[in-house]
N, C-alpha and C positions, 0 to 999 in steps of 0.2 A: 275018485268019484269020477262017474262018467256023465256026460253032456246030456241033457234031458232030451228025447225023442224030437224031431221036428215035427209039428202039428201045420198043417195048411196046406196051401198049393206047394208044387215041386219047386225044388231050389234052381235057380239058374245060375250061370256062370258068374254074374256080377255078385249074385248073393253069396255065392262060395268063396270068392275074392276077397268080400268084405269080412268074413269069418276072421281072417289073419291080419286085420288091420287093428292097430292100437287105438283107444279112446280118447284120441286127441282134441276132437269136439267138445266131450265130456270135460275133460281136465282145462281146455282152454275157456269153457263156459264158467267153471268154477273160478278159475284164475279173473274174469272179467267181474263176477261176483264180490270176489274180494277186493278187486281196485274201487268198486262202486262203494262198497260197505266202508271202505276206508276212506273215502272222498266225502260221504254222509257223516261219519264222525267227526273229520275236519272240519266240513262247513257248520256243523253244530257247535262247535267250538270257538267259531271265527272272531267273535268279539270278546273272549275272555281268555285269562290265560291259558294257553295251549298245552297240552302233555300229548307228544306224538308217539305215546309208547304203544296205544292200541293201533293206531294208523300205521305204524312201522312193522306191526308183527303182520298186519293185512296185506302191506305191500311186500315184506318179506316172502310170505306164503305165495302170494301172486307170482313173484319172480321165480320162487322155485316150481311153481307149476309152469310156468312158460318155458324155462329151461329143462324140465322133465320133458316137455311135448317136443322141445328139438331134439332131445337124445331119442325119444321114442320114433320120430320121424327120421333121423339119421339110420335107424337101424330097418327100416322098410328097404326092400330090395326091388321088387317089382311094383311099379307105381308109375302114374302118367307124371313125371316130374317136368317136363316142358309145360305141361299146363300147369302144373302146382305154381311153377317160377314165374309165368305169364301173370296169372292172377294174383299171387303174391305182391310182384311188382307194382302193379296198378293199387293194389289194395294200400300197399305202404304208402303209395304217392298220395293217394286221396287221404287216408287217415293220418298222414304227416301234415296235411294242409289243415285239417281240423283240429289235431293237436298244436299246430304252431299258432293257428287264431286264437285256441284258449290259453295257450302259453302268453301270447300278448296280451291278451284281456287281465290275466293275472299280474302280469308286469305294470299294464297301465292302471290298476287299480292299487298299486303298491301293496301287494301282498307281502307280510312280513317273510324276511329270509328262511327260517325254518320252514314256514309254511309252502313257501314258492317251491323250495328245493323238494319237498315230499311231493307237492302236486306235480313238479316237473318230472319225478322217477314214475309218478302213476300214468302220466300222459305218454312217457316214452313206451312203458309197457303197454296201456292201450293201444298205441298206434303201431305195435308190432302184434299184437296178439290176435286182434280182430282180424287184420288181413291173413293172418295164421289159419285162423279157422275156417276164413270164406274160401281160402285156396286148396286146403284140405277138403272141404265140404265138396267142391266142385272137381278136384283131380281123382277123388276115390271112386269116381262114377265113369271115370273115361277107360277107353280102352287102353290096356298096358301095350306099350311098343314091345315087339319081339325082338 
């Protein structure tokens, strides 16, 4: 099956380079959606007997999506890795602070152990996934060093 012919203005070098990159942003966004869905399900059950089956499935799929992105990124050869690492470093710092504050709130509110563990996993994946999406979004448009 061949690709559809290009319609529109001619492709430049950046557009041609984009064609070979994996869908890291799409997978990262789906991962983020799974984390949010799991959090909503858990918050809706907060004052009742809580079943963690559905949130655990969401978190498991989110972790799988995050790990898939790491594998896809590791296979890219020609990429602005210095820019990626710089944005990732500062993003992890910023989102790590946000996740730490939220973790403190959960502990301060005496969230029960099972829920706290699940929320902690969600926060960890969140604090790593969002900076990964940001770093990829910035680095993919940078010139690739020769």
